[in-house]
C-alpha positions as MATLAB code, in Angstrom:
seq = 'XXXXXXXXXXXXXXXXXXXXXXXXXXXXXXXXXXXXXXXXXXXXXXXXXXXXXXXXXXXXXXXXXXXXXXXXXXXXXXXXXXXXXXXXXXXXXXXXXXXXXXXXXXXXXXXXXXXXXXXXXXXXXXXXXXXXXXXXXXXXXXXXXXXXXXXXXXXXXXXXXXXXXXXXXXXXXXXXXXXXXXXXXXXXXXXXXXXXXXXXXXXXXXXXXXXXXXXXXXXXXXXXXXXXXXXXXXXXXXXXXXXXXXXXXXXXXXXXXXXXXXXXXXXXXXXXXXXXXXXXXXXXXXXXXXXXXXXXXXXXXXXXXXXXXXXXXXXXXXXXXXXXXXXXXXXXXXXXXXXXXXXXXXXXXXXXXXXXXXXXXXXXXXXXXXXXXXXXXXXXXXXXXXXXXXXXXXXXXXXXXXXXXXXXXXXXXXXXXXXXXXXXXXXXXXXXXXXXXXXXXXXXXXXXXXXXXXXXXXXXXXXXXXXXXXXXXXXXXXXXXXXXXXXXXXXXXXXXXX';
ca = [
     111.836  253.256   44.968;
     113.861  254.755   47.828;
     114.514  257.876   45.768;
     110.803  258.214   45.013;
     109.921  257.919   48.695;
     112.513  260.512   49.648;
     111.176  262.838   46.986;
     107.651  262.386   48.309;
     108.742  263.281   51.848;
     110.420  266.402   50.503;
     107.286  267.551   48.697;
     104.643  266.664   51.287;
     106.655  267.090   54.455;
     107.438  264.675   57.284;
     107.751  260.912   57.075;
     105.352  258.530   55.376;
     101.810  258.103   56.733;
     101.752  254.558   55.349;
     104.787  252.281   55.122;
     105.002  248.636   54.122;
     108.333  246.855   54.387;
     108.876  243.372   52.954;
     105.190  242.451   53.265;
     104.190  239.005   51.997;
     100.724  237.465   52.183;
      99.208  234.087   51.280;
      95.487  233.369   51.511;
      94.348  230.464   53.651;
      94.205  227.360   51.490;
      96.876  228.572   49.072;
      99.219  225.904   47.727;
     102.506  225.458   49.552;
     104.920  228.196   48.564;
     102.213  230.221   46.783;
     101.983  233.901   47.806;
      99.633  236.613   46.576;
     102.052  239.302   47.809;
     105.816  238.763   47.771;
     108.033  241.105   49.808;
     106.213  244.328   48.906;
     107.725  247.580   50.163;
     105.828  250.827   49.697;
     105.663  254.186   51.459;
     103.022  256.875   50.932;
     103.364  260.367   52.343;
     100.635  262.707   53.542;
      98.954  264.283   50.531;
     100.456  261.776   48.099;
      98.581  259.503   45.669;
     100.187  256.246   44.562;
      98.440  254.402   41.729;
      98.740  250.606   41.572;
      98.313  249.088   38.141;
      99.075  245.770   36.460;
      97.421  242.710   34.963;
      94.380  241.156   36.622;
      95.534  238.833   39.409;
      98.866  240.625   39.963;
      98.092  241.346   43.626;
      96.673  244.892   43.562;
      93.462  244.048   45.394;
      95.295  241.892   47.929;
      97.655  244.791   48.653;
      94.701  247.116   49.280;
      93.220  244.478   51.618;
      96.408  244.364   53.666;
      96.425  248.160   53.962;
      92.796  248.359   55.140;
      93.092  245.301   57.396;
      90.681  243.009   55.544;
      93.659  240.705   55.085;
      94.157  238.859   57.320;
      91.259  239.953   59.636;
      88.500  239.007   57.144;
      90.334  237.232   54.337;
      92.317  234.758   56.392;
      95.894  233.932   55.622;
      99.504  234.314   56.707;
     101.246  237.685   56.642;
     104.899  238.597   57.052;
     106.843  241.845   57.091;
     106.188  245.211   58.708;
     103.297  247.654   58.335;
     103.289  251.107   59.917;
     100.490  253.668   59.721;
     100.932  257.105   61.251;
     103.797  255.714   63.287;
     101.830  252.786   64.709;
     102.108  249.059   63.998;
      99.287  248.401   61.528;
      99.356  244.639   62.126;
      98.892  245.176   65.901;
      95.899  247.510   65.529;
      92.383  246.212   66.048;
      89.929  246.321   63.168;
      88.097  249.216   64.839;
      91.298  251.232   65.310;
      92.450  250.604   61.750;
      88.988  251.444   60.430;
      89.181  254.927   61.947;
      92.465  255.580   60.141;
      91.887  253.872   56.779;
      88.759  254.229   54.635;
      88.101  251.983   51.643;
      86.128  251.958   48.415;
      85.705  248.485   46.920;
      85.435  247.588   43.253;
      81.926  246.234   43.866;
      80.162  248.907   45.969;
      77.361  246.529   46.985;
      79.818  244.511   49.053;
      80.379  247.419   51.463;
      76.802  248.619   51.948;
      75.055  248.088   55.284;
      72.039  250.393   54.875;
      69.193  250.405   52.354;
      68.905  254.200   52.196;
      71.638  256.315   50.595;
      71.741  258.982   53.311;
      71.895  256.324   56.036;
      74.824  254.692   54.219;
      76.793  257.923   53.886;
      76.449  258.812   57.589;
      76.732  255.270   59.010;
      80.458  255.417   59.732;
      80.167  258.847   61.331;
      77.328  257.607   63.560;
      79.529  254.770   64.778;
      82.280  257.174   65.925;
      79.951  258.986   66.939;
      80.135  262.553   65.590;
      77.764  265.409   66.471;
      74.753  265.577   64.184;
      75.669  269.031   62.895;
      79.144  267.807   61.878;
      77.700  264.745   60.153;
      75.327  266.926   58.129;
      78.110  269.346   57.223;
      80.372  266.574   55.936;
      77.552  264.850   54.080;
      76.519  267.988   52.194;
      80.156  268.841   51.490;
      80.617  265.417   49.877;
      77.341  265.898   48.032;
      78.798  269.000   46.400;
      82.203  267.415   45.706;
      80.747  264.280   44.093;
      77.532  265.676   42.625;
      75.346  263.247   44.593;
      72.816  265.626   46.150;
      70.118  264.149   43.916;
      71.014  260.642   45.146;
      70.562  261.339   48.847;
      67.572  259.956   50.766;
      66.855  257.312   48.116;
      66.723  253.529   48.173;
      70.119  252.067   47.278;
      69.057  248.937   45.408;
      67.367  250.599   42.383;
      70.406  252.833   41.753;
      72.656  252.167   38.795;
      76.117  250.691   39.392;
      77.733  254.075   38.866;
      75.363  255.788   41.295;
      76.118  253.124   43.917;
      79.827  253.711   43.352;
      79.396  257.433   44.090;
      77.586  256.638   47.351;
      80.391  254.253   48.361;
      83.032  256.903   47.640;
      81.119  259.505   49.642;
      80.677  257.170   52.640;
      84.450  256.607   52.752;
      85.516  260.211   52.196;
      83.250  261.690   54.918;
      85.245  259.767   57.510;
      88.228  262.077   56.829;
      90.707  259.181   57.098;
      94.499  259.403   57.247;
      94.645  256.896   54.352;
      92.085  256.340   51.583;
      92.229  253.060   49.658;
      90.274  252.733   46.400;
      90.011  249.586   44.261;
      89.009  250.357   40.637;
      86.764  253.296   41.649;
      86.182  254.447   38.045;
      84.962  251.068   36.759;
      81.265  252.019   36.902;
      81.462  255.806   36.651;
      80.439  258.014   33.742;
      82.593  260.947   32.585;
      80.922  263.350   35.017;
      81.406  260.978   37.931;
      85.085  260.502   37.081;
      85.578  264.278   36.909;
      83.960  264.668   40.349;
      86.122  261.854   41.744;
      89.309  263.403   40.363;
      88.421  266.750   41.954;
      87.635  265.068   45.280;
      90.966  263.224   45.345;
      92.832  266.450   44.583;
      91.102  268.156   47.516;
      91.767  265.225   49.837;
      95.443  265.403   48.901;
      95.448  269.090   49.833;
      94.133  268.065   53.262;
      97.021  265.631   53.699;
      95.210  262.340   53.031;
      97.486  259.564   51.738;
      95.805  257.786   48.811;
      96.413  254.272   47.478;
      94.504  253.774   44.247;
      94.259  250.493   42.310;
      93.285  251.328   38.739;
      93.484  250.136   35.136;
      91.984  253.204   33.450;
      94.877  255.631   33.649;
      93.597  258.610   31.654;
      91.801  260.158   34.621;
      94.685  259.780   37.115;
      97.281  261.617   35.028;
      96.799  264.821   37.062;
      96.139  263.298   40.494;
      98.808  260.564   40.609;
     102.191  261.344   42.142;
     103.649  257.898   41.466;
     102.556  254.860   39.450;
     103.496  251.354   40.612;
     103.369  248.412   38.210;
     102.626  245.134   39.968;
     103.356  241.683   38.640;
     103.134  238.285   40.400;
     102.566  239.887   43.791;
     105.519  242.273   43.572;
     105.988  245.936   42.734;
     108.066  245.488   39.604;
     108.401  249.127   38.516;
     107.811  252.498   40.144;
     107.541  255.717   38.136;
     107.073  259.315   39.119;
     104.150  261.043   37.386;
     106.417  262.658   34.800;
     108.178  259.350   34.115;
     104.853  257.521   33.716;
     103.449  260.140   31.338;
     106.628  259.905   29.259;
     106.074  256.186   28.552;
     105.395  255.536   24.878;
     102.311  253.671   23.677;
     104.602  250.771   22.793;
     106.058  250.669   26.297;
     102.590  250.841   27.847;
     101.466  247.925   25.659;
     104.563  245.953   26.653;
     103.696  246.414   30.327;
     100.023  245.567   29.676;
      98.970  249.062   30.759;
      96.302  251.317   29.323;
      97.044  254.679   27.782;
      97.148  257.914   29.784;
      95.349  259.581   26.853;
      91.629  258.975   26.331;
      89.860  259.062   22.954;
      87.324  261.883   22.749;
      83.970  261.212   21.080;
      81.540  263.841   19.891;
      78.205  262.261   19.050;
      75.588  264.379   17.389;
      74.384  263.093   14.034;
      71.475  260.762   13.263;
      71.840  257.645   11.140;
      69.532  255.860    8.776;
      68.614  252.401   10.036;
      67.407  250.561    6.951;
      67.680  246.807    7.308;
      68.138  246.834   11.090;
      68.077  243.421   12.776;
      66.975  244.834   16.150;
      64.067  247.285   16.051;
      62.846  248.394   19.483;
      60.010  250.924   19.640;
      58.453  252.997   22.439;
      60.081  251.095   25.299;
      58.887  252.517   28.610;
      59.570  251.424   32.161;
      59.093  253.127   35.528;
      60.704  252.373   38.885;
      58.614  254.028   41.544;
      58.015  257.569   40.324;
      61.031  257.574   38.015;
      60.701  256.899   34.285;
      63.832  254.844   33.647;
      62.884  254.284   29.988;
      60.782  256.938   28.286;
      59.400  255.889   24.875;
      62.903  254.716   23.902;
      63.535  253.520   20.366;
      66.654  251.713   19.184;
      67.788  249.969   16.018;
      70.914  247.876   15.507;
      72.370  245.800   12.670;
      73.999  242.443   12.192;
      77.726  242.620   11.633;
      78.122  245.817   13.661;
      79.001  246.787   17.217;
      76.748  249.564   18.532;
      78.189  251.221   21.646;
      75.744  252.876   24.041;
      77.142  255.642   26.249;
      75.492  257.949   28.764;
      75.566  259.221   32.311;
      75.008  256.977   35.330;
      71.292  256.360   35.814;
      70.370  257.245   32.206;
      68.713  253.843   31.686;
      71.368  252.054   29.610;
      71.375  248.773   31.548;
      67.575  248.863   31.780;
      67.437  249.212   28.000;
      69.654  246.130   27.645;
      67.411  244.142   29.978;
      64.346  245.269   27.997;
      65.567  244.326   24.522;
      66.843  240.933   25.740;
      63.569  240.122   27.560;
      65.095  239.989   31.047;
      63.054  242.983   32.219;
      59.422  242.373   33.179;
      56.757  245.070   33.096;
      58.231  247.034   30.180;
      55.836  248.383   27.545;
      56.652  248.802   23.863;
      57.641  246.379   21.116;
      60.795  244.642   19.942;
      61.324  243.027   16.536;
      64.236  240.794   15.563;
      64.933  240.210   11.902;
      61.721  242.032   10.960;
      59.403  239.896   13.114;
      57.879  240.962   16.480;
      59.236  238.827   19.330;
      57.691  238.298   22.767;
      59.645  238.863   25.947;
      60.240  235.128   26.418;
      61.180  234.793   22.775;
      63.819  237.492   23.189;
      65.310  235.632   26.155;
      65.801  232.599   23.903;
      67.114  234.620   20.935;
      69.629  236.800   22.790;
      72.463  236.571   25.278;
      72.966  239.328   27.841;
      76.263  239.495   29.747;
      75.492  241.610   32.791;
      77.875  243.845   34.680;
      77.828  241.578   37.750;
      79.292  238.339   36.437;
      78.631  236.346   39.626;
      74.890  236.453   38.922;
      75.337  234.447   35.709;
      77.706  231.692   36.800;
      76.014  228.499   37.948;
      78.146  225.444   37.134;
      80.841  223.675   39.185;
      83.428  223.865   36.367;
      84.272  226.477   33.744;
      83.594  224.032   30.898;
      80.186  223.179   32.413;
      79.019  226.800   32.049;
      78.681  226.141   28.316;
      76.310  223.215   28.965;
      73.794  225.028   31.186;
      70.329  224.659   29.659;
      71.521  222.671   26.621;
      72.343  219.056   25.863;
      76.090  218.393   26.322;
      77.684  217.197   23.094;
      81.222  216.785   21.789;
      80.594  219.580   19.286;
      79.373  221.871   22.036;
      82.513  221.166   24.067;
      84.708  221.797   21.016;
      83.110  225.224   20.489;
      83.450  225.957   24.198;
      87.166  225.229   24.208;
      87.647  227.301   21.060;
      85.822  230.243   22.642;
      87.837  229.934   25.866;
      91.059  230.048   23.888;
      89.910  233.201   22.080;
      89.394  235.039   25.381;
      92.645  233.838   26.921;
      91.165  231.250   29.301;
      92.505  228.030   27.771;
      93.682  225.667   30.494;
      91.095  226.818   33.046;
      88.352  224.446   31.923;
      88.379  222.471   35.192;
      88.440  225.487   37.536;
      85.363  226.488   39.533;
      83.980  229.657   37.871;
      83.727  231.531   41.176;
      87.431  230.948   41.834;
      88.306  233.101   38.809;
      89.233  236.762   39.070;
      86.608  239.374   38.172;
      88.155  239.952   34.760;
      88.345  236.217   34.052;
      84.667  235.819   34.948;
      83.778  238.585   32.475;
      85.785  236.892   29.731;
      84.231  233.508   30.553;
      80.763  234.960   29.989;
      81.917  236.486   26.693;
      83.021  233.028   25.618;
      79.692  231.475   26.696;
      77.846  234.155   24.717;
      79.924  233.392   21.613;
      79.305  229.648   21.902;
      75.560  230.168   22.373;
      75.113  230.865   18.653;
      72.450  233.513   19.382;
      71.894  236.437   17.049;
      71.642  239.335   19.538;
      74.550  239.690   21.966;
      74.499  242.434   24.609;
      77.434  243.256   26.896;
      77.276  245.610   29.887;
      80.731  247.037   30.809;
      82.694  243.958   29.638;
      86.093  245.592   30.329;
      85.317  246.652   33.901;
      88.410  245.807   35.957;
      90.504  244.659   32.972;
      94.099  245.642   32.318;
      95.189  247.025   28.952;
      96.187  243.697   27.416;
      92.948  241.892   28.315;
      90.815  244.936   27.436;
      92.329  244.841   23.943;
      91.623  241.097   23.778;
      87.960  241.734   24.646;
      87.680  244.518   22.050;
      89.053  242.248   19.330;
      86.706  239.475   20.460;
      83.657  241.740   20.111;
      84.779  242.659   16.591;
      85.151  238.946   15.809;
      81.584  238.304   16.983;
      80.254  241.102   14.767;
      82.271  239.899   11.785;
      80.608  236.493   12.193;
      77.236  238.198   11.704;
      76.050  238.818   15.256;
      74.216  242.003   16.249;
      76.333  243.326   19.128;
      75.247  245.964   21.659;
      77.938  247.314   23.957;
      77.102  249.380   27.047;
      80.222  251.068   28.340;
      81.972  254.150   29.683;
      85.293  252.807   28.363;
      86.257  255.068   25.472;
      89.344  252.985   24.669;
      87.040  250.007   24.101;
      84.704  252.043   21.904;
      87.584  253.310   19.788;
      88.833  249.782   19.163;
      85.615  247.776   18.863;
      82.577  249.885   17.921;
      81.137  250.860   14.540;
      78.641  253.340   15.944;
      78.073  255.289   19.158;
      74.670  256.097   20.632;
      74.429  258.544   23.525;
      71.646  257.728   25.988;
      70.102  260.416   28.196;
      66.964  260.637   30.345;
      65.703  257.211   29.370;
      66.083  257.431   25.590;
      68.722  257.705   22.842;
      69.693  261.333   22.259;
      72.425  261.219   19.596;
      74.116  258.686   17.398;
      77.103  258.701   15.083;
      79.446  256.407   13.168;
      82.895  255.933   14.647;
      84.625  256.824   11.373;
      82.720  260.125   11.313;
      83.896  260.857   14.845;
      87.496  260.123   13.880;
      87.230  262.261   10.742;
      85.792  265.178   12.725;
      88.768  264.952   15.090;
      91.310  264.717   12.293;
      92.411  261.224   13.313;
];
């Protein structure tokens, strides 16, 4: 690690902007001797990007919280070691002082919003400085061009898609022109265009001398922006690679470390499919939010025993489509048939299971095992199926834990298990691998295939091309509120010579 740091100083000039030395941290209420960070040392130079990766729960998010001051100022706990930022003692700085030097983008953008209007949110930090109005406008429009969010400005935040909210969060952090930018899984909700804009923005921020700490599982998009890649495990930085060393890792080595590939599968969707014998038959689904047609006479068919992946840009209407076919969405026109018979909205709620992107909204019980009993009569057989499903998603042994004490990835996998145990015919999953490391993402992909092989009709909404390559039978591209193209996965692979 010392050699890497010295190399970084040689390339970017001067000493590190950010330096952690022997930093340990334990959250308040942690068991005696338990630490979420254990003697972490890390230096980041001006204009350098260090990517943190590793299994869910390895300490990446906690490390970002120490850097931006949320731990221990907001997330209470005990901290040890030394932290220097731009030559100053980071642990001695006030929250306000640290906030002017470090900007953050959280994994869940909603948790950092203070305004209800997108423009207000982007300029809020600059107003608090305060900056002159002309400078605020200049920075805002510059970020609009960098991130492609001009069309999102001066809109209500709440109706935006998750990916659109993520872009607003990134813009609100970048306009502050911080010395250090900390990002926690920023690509989790972004489409391909959004990721391309983000990659370009980070490259430009590096040119301006911003030090970047980026926690990320999806590594394909950081291959050109990362200078070093740090693998974390059990609260420690276990390995540190330069970019060239990381890109030289074999697929076998990446799998051994639980990391995702630096190469992304490429899908070209453009051919129509016959849909004879479809289990799900949705016709002319339309829904408007304000003056925007989110769904526009959308039609979709899907079969039992198959996984249909739905791709598309942020705001295309994918999640709204899922809510419509499962009956969660009110006020949607059109018709939906299951198994050849028209089904009412309430009937679809009973016949389907929809795992939403925000897992916290679907967890209600005091124990993990109790989540399987919500709305049904508890029986020994039900508990047996629940434990079997938990084992399949790697959560065996957590039956007595409170669901909200689980990590984000564990919550997602818990809901997958609940969906499997529900016995329902139509299963819909919205970004089920968001925030998952390579090993658990592969586990989820295999689990979706298992559900389809048991005869379920599985819809998968995702930007994760690795997941599609491993789990899906067909890909449907969604644009402007309706399906545009569709193709079988084997046809895509054949066209690419795979």
